[in-house]
C-alpha positions as CSV (number, residue, x, y, z in Angstrom):
1,M,0.1,0.0,0.0
2,L,1.3,3.5,-0.8
3,R,1.4,6.0,1.9
4,I,1.1,9.4,0.6
5,G,1.8,12.8,2.6
6,L,0.1,15.8,1.2
7,I,1.2,19.5,1.9
8,G,-0.1,22.5,-0.2
9,N,-0.7,26.0,-0.5
10,P,-4.4,26.7,0.3
11,R,-4.3,30.1,-1.4
12,Y,-4.9,28.5,-4.7
13,P,-8.8,28.4,-5.1
14,E,-8.3,25.0,-7.4
15,L,-6.8,23.0,-4.5
16,R,-10.2,21.9,-3.4
17,T,-11.0,20.1,-6.7
18,A,-7.4,18.8,-6.8
19,L,-7.8,17.4,-3.4
20,A,-11.1,15.7,-3.9
21,E,-9.8,14.0,-7.2
22,T,-6.5,12.9,-5.2
23,V,-8.8,11.5,-2.3
24,A,-11.0,9.7,-5.0
25,L,-7.7,8.1,-6.7
26,A,-6.4,7.0,-3.3
27,R,-9.8,5.3,-2.3
28,T,-9.8,3.5,-5.7
29,N,-6.1,2.2,-5.4
30,G,-6.0,1.6,-1.6
31,W,-3.4,4.3,-0.8
32,S,-3.5,5.9,2.4
33,L,-3.4,9.7,3.0
34,C,-2.2,12.1,5.5
35,A,-2.2,16.0,5.1
36,D,-1.1,19.1,6.7
37,P,-4.0,21.0,8.7
38,A,-4.1,23.7,6.2
39,L,-4.9,21.2,3.2
40,A,-6.9,18.7,5.2
41,A,-9.3,21.8,6.0
42,L,-10.1,22.1,2.2
43,T,-11.9,18.5,2.3
44,S,-14.8,17.0,4.0
45,T,-13.1,13.6,4.0
46,P,-11.3,13.0,7.3
47,L,-7.6,12.8,6.8
48,A,-4.9,11.5,9.1
49,A,-2.3,14.3,10.3
50,F,0.7,14.8,8.4
51,D,3.6,12.4,9.8
52,P,6.7,12.5,7.6
53,A,7.9,9.1,9.4
54,A,4.8,7.2,8.1
55,I,4.9,8.1,4.2
56,D,6.6,6.6,1.2
57,L,5.8,9.8,-1.1
58,L,5.2,13.5,-0.2
59,V,3.2,15.3,-2.6
60,T,3.2,19.3,-2.9
61,F,0.4,21.4,-4.3
62,G,1.8,24.8,-4.9
63,G,5.0,26.6,-6.5
64,D,8.6,26.0,-5.6
65,G,8.1,27.7,-2.5
66,T,5.7,25.1,-1.3
67,L,8.0,22.4,-2.2
68,L,10.9,24.0,-0.4
69,R,8.7,24.2,2.9
70,A,7.7,20.8,2.5
71,A,11.4,19.5,2.1
72,R,12.2,21.0,5.1
73,R,9.4,19.3,6.9
74,L,10.9,16.0,6.0
75,G,13.7,16.8,8.5
76,G,16.4,14.6,6.7
77,R,14.1,11.7,5.6
78,E,15.0,10.8,2.2
79,I,11.3,10.5,0.9
80,P,10.5,11.3,-2.7
81,V,8.8,14.5,-3.3
82,L,6.5,15.0,-6.3
83,G,5.6,18.7,-6.9
84,I,2.4,19.5,-8.4
85,N,2.9,23.1,-10.0
86,Y,0.3,25.7,-9.2
87,G,2.8,28.5,-9.1
88,R,4.3,30.7,-12.1
89,V,7.7,29.0,-12.6
90,G,7.8,25.7,-11.0
91,F,11.6,24.9,-11.6
92,L,11.6,22.3,-9.0
93,T,8.2,20.6,-9.2
94,S,7.5,17.6,-11.2
95,V,4.2,18.2,-13.3
96,G,1.8,20.8,-14.2
97,R,-1.4,21.0,-12.2
98,D,-3.4,18.9,-14.6
99,G,-0.8,16.2,-14.3
100,A,-1.4,15.1,-10.7
101,A,-3.6,11.9,-11.3
102,A,-1.3,10.5,-14.2
103,A,1.7,11.4,-12.1
104,L,0.6,9.5,-8.9
105,T,-0.6,6.5,-11.1
106,A,3.0,6.5,-12.8
107,F,4.8,6.7,-9.4
108,A,2.8,4.0,-8.0
109,A,3.5,1.8,-11.2
110,G,7.3,2.5,-11.0
111,T,7.5,4.6,-14.2
112,H,9.5,7.3,-12.8
113,R,13.0,8.3,-11.9
114,L,14.4,9.9,-8.7
115,S,16.8,13.0,-8.8
116,P,18.6,13.3,-5.5
117,R,19.6,16.8,-4.5
118,A,22.0,18.1,-2.0
119,A,20.7,20.1,0.9
120,L,22.3,22.5,3.6
121,V,22.5,22.6,7.0
122,A,23.3,25.8,9.0
123,T,24.4,25.8,12.4
124,R,24.1,28.9,14.7
125,L,27.0,29.1,17.2
126,D,27.2,31.5,20.3
127,S,30.2,33.4,21.4
128,T,31.8,30.4,22.9
129,N,31.2,28.3,19.9
130,A,28.4,26.2,21.4
131,V,25.5,25.2,19.1
132,R,22.5,27.2,19.7
133,D,20.3,25.6,16.9
134,E,20.6,24.1,13.4
135,H,18.2,24.8,10.3
136,L,17.8,23.2,7.1
137,A,17.7,24.5,3.3
138,L,17.2,22.9,0.3
139,N,18.0,26.4,-1.7
140,D,20.2,28.5,0.2
141,V,21.2,30.1,3.4
142,V,21.3,33.9,3.3
143,L,22.7,36.5,5.6
144,H,21.3,39.9,5.3
145,K,20.4,43.2,7.2
146,G,16.7,43.6,8.3
147,G,15.0,46.9,8.6
148,V,16.8,49.9,6.8
149,A,19.1,48.9,4.0
150,R,22.8,49.3,5.4
151,V,25.9,47.9,4.6
152,V,26.9,44.6,6.3
153,R,30.4,43.0,7.0
154,F,31.3,39.4,7.3
155,E,34.3,37.3,7.9
156,V,34.1,34.2,5.8
157,L,36.3,31.1,6.4
158,L,36.5,28.1,4.4
159,D,37.5,24.9,6.7
160,G,39.1,27.7,8.9
161,E,40.9,29.4,6.1
162,Q,40.1,32.9,5.7
163,I,38.3,33.8,2.4
164,G,38.3,37.4,3.3
165,P,36.0,40.1,4.7
166,V,32.8,40.7,2.6
167,S,31.1,44.0,2.7
168,G,27.9,44.6,0.9
169,D,24.2,43.9,1.1
170,G,24.5,40.3,2.4
171,L,25.8,36.8,1.6
172,V,24.3,33.7,-0.1
173,V,25.4,30.4,0.5
174,A,23.8,28.0,-1.9
175,S,23.4,24.4,-2.9
176,P,23.8,23.3,-6.7
177,T,19.9,23.3,-6.6
178,G,19.7,26.9,-5.2
179,S,22.2,28.0,-7.8
180,T,19.3,29.2,-10.0
181,A,17.6,31.0,-7.2
182,Y,18.6,34.0,-5.2
183,S,22.3,33.4,-5.9
184,L,21.9,33.8,-9.6
185,S,20.0,36.8,-9.1
186,A,22.9,38.1,-7.2
187,G,25.4,37.4,-10.1
188,G,26.3,33.9,-8.9
189,P,26.9,30.9,-11.4
190,I,24.6,28.1,-12.5
191,V,25.8,24.8,-11.0
192,V,24.2,21.7,-12.4
193,P,22.4,20.0,-9.6
194,Y,24.2,16.6,-9.6
195,L,27.7,18.2,-8.8
196,D,28.9,18.0,-5.2
197,A,29.5,21.8,-4.3
198,M,28.6,25.0,-2.6
199,I,28.3,28.4,-3.9
200,V,29.2,31.5,-2.1
201,T,27.7,34.5,-3.4
202,P,28.1,38.3,-2.2
203,I,25.0,40.2,-2.5
204,C,25.9,43.7,-4.2
205,A,29.3,43.6,-3.1
206,H,30.9,47.0,-2.1
207,S,34.2,45.9,-3.8
208,M,35.1,44.9,-7.5
209,G,37.5,42.5,-5.8
210,L,34.7,40.2,-4.6
211,R,33.3,37.6,-6.7
212,P,31.1,34.2,-6.3
213,I,33.2,31.2,-5.6
214,V,32.4,27.6,-5.9
215,V,33.8,25.2,-3.1
216,R,33.7,21.6,-2.6
217,A,30.7,19.9,-1.0
218,D,32.4,18.7,2.0
219,A,33.9,22.2,3.1
220,V,32.4,24.1,6.2
221,I,31.7,27.6,5.4
222,R,31.9,29.7,8.5
223,I,30.4,33.3,8.6
224,E,31.3,35.8,11.3
225,P,29.5,39.2,11.4
226,I,31.9,41.9,12.1
227,E,30.8,44.2,14.9
228,P,29.6,47.1,15.2
229,L,27.5,46.2,12.1
230,V,25.5,43.4,13.9
231,Q,22.3,45.0,14.8
232,D,19.2,43.4,13.0
233,L,21.4,40.9,11.1
234,L,19.1,38.0,9.9
235,A,20.0,34.4,8.7
236,S,17.1,33.1,6.4
237,F,16.7,29.7,5.1
238,D,15.0,29.2,1.5
239,G,13.5,32.7,2.1
240,Q,11.0,31.4,4.2
241,E,12.3,31.1,7.9
242,S,14.7,33.5,9.5
243,I,16.4,34.0,12.8
244,T,18.2,37.2,14.2
245,L,21.9,36.9,15.0
246,Q,23.3,38.4,18.3
247,P,26.7,40.0,18.7
248,G,29.4,37.1,19.0
249,E,27.4,34.6,17.1
250,A,28.3,32.9,14.0
251,I,27.0,30.6,11.3
252,E,28.5,27.3,10.0
253,V,27.0,26.1,6.6
254,R,27.6,22.5,5.4
255,T,26.2,20.0,3.1
256,A,23.5,17.8,4.8
257,P,24.4,14.2,5.1
258,W,21.2,13.4,3.2
259,R,19.6,14.3,0.1
260,V,16.1,15.8,-1.0
261,I,14.8,13.3,-3.6
262,L,12.7,14.8,-6.2
263,V,10.5,12.8,-8.6
264,R,10.7,13.2,-12.4
265,F,8.9,11.7,-15.3
266,G,10.7,11.3,-18.4
267,D,12.6,14.4,-17.5
268,P,14.3,15.8,-20.6
269,G,17.4,17.2,-18.7
270,F,18.5,20.2,-16.6
271,F,19.3,22.5,-19.6
272,R,15.8,22.1,-21.2
273,R,14.3,22.8,-18.0
274,L,16.5,25.8,-17.7
275,R,15.4,27.1,-21.3
276,E,11.6,26.2,-20.6
277,K,11.4,27.7,-17.3
278,L,14.2,30.5,-17.0
279,H,14.4,31.2,-20.7
280,W,18.2,30.3,-20.6
281,G,19.9,31.3,-23.9
282,D,16.7,32.8,-25.4
283,L,17.6,35.1,-28.1
284,S,14.3,35.5,-30.0
285,D,14.0,39.1,-29.4
286,R,17.4,39.8,-31.0
287,E,16.4,37.6,-34.0
288,Q,12.9,39.4,-34.5
289,G,15.2,42.7,-34.5
290,C,17.5,41.4,-37.1
């Protein structure tokens, strides 16, 4: 019996219909369902509470943001994630909103492939180097200023070796999957998702001598805010959760010892997805002007 967990963004009005169809399909095939409260409230059919320890497949209804939130909910469990895109880009999702039933049927039949993705673990350390807490991210860990836009400065170390002080609007540490998100917008490189690496990208660096760098996946990136510019300094995870750093605290980012497993169906490849979703290499406007 296939055990399916459901997480969705309830702001999409079509989700009531999609959820009803999923419940009917599960009943026909003998699958069990559990759902987070926001999604369960959209159906009159009682659904078990979402439990990542009791599912074989996680299905997300929403955009990339919903999938990122759901991936963190797995807490390091390598459970396949099937994203049904209700958003605009859907770069990480598996199929469009009309493909949910076919995708679930295909997954149950085993006609799919899995795309393991490296994730990040960010550890907050206090002034004595003791661990305060840990946070997970699939895309990126970002340090930036809260409130009024001001320059922030960090000391960045790679396995204890000083990379150098970074001065600017912030800093992005991204996984290969996250290289096409905030890091790319900040001028970072695109890194194919099956490489073992991390990307360190300054945001609006206040020096022409600072450029994004790609480092090996087993490195430890330590970021130490330089006082006195520590007030209202935030660390955010996938752009959805954030913490405020206190003076003397530091963040260490490393590759997680587990993977986030995305479901794919006859996927044509990473670069075709780039072309279709992000218009990579699109010169049609120039061709029309010639």
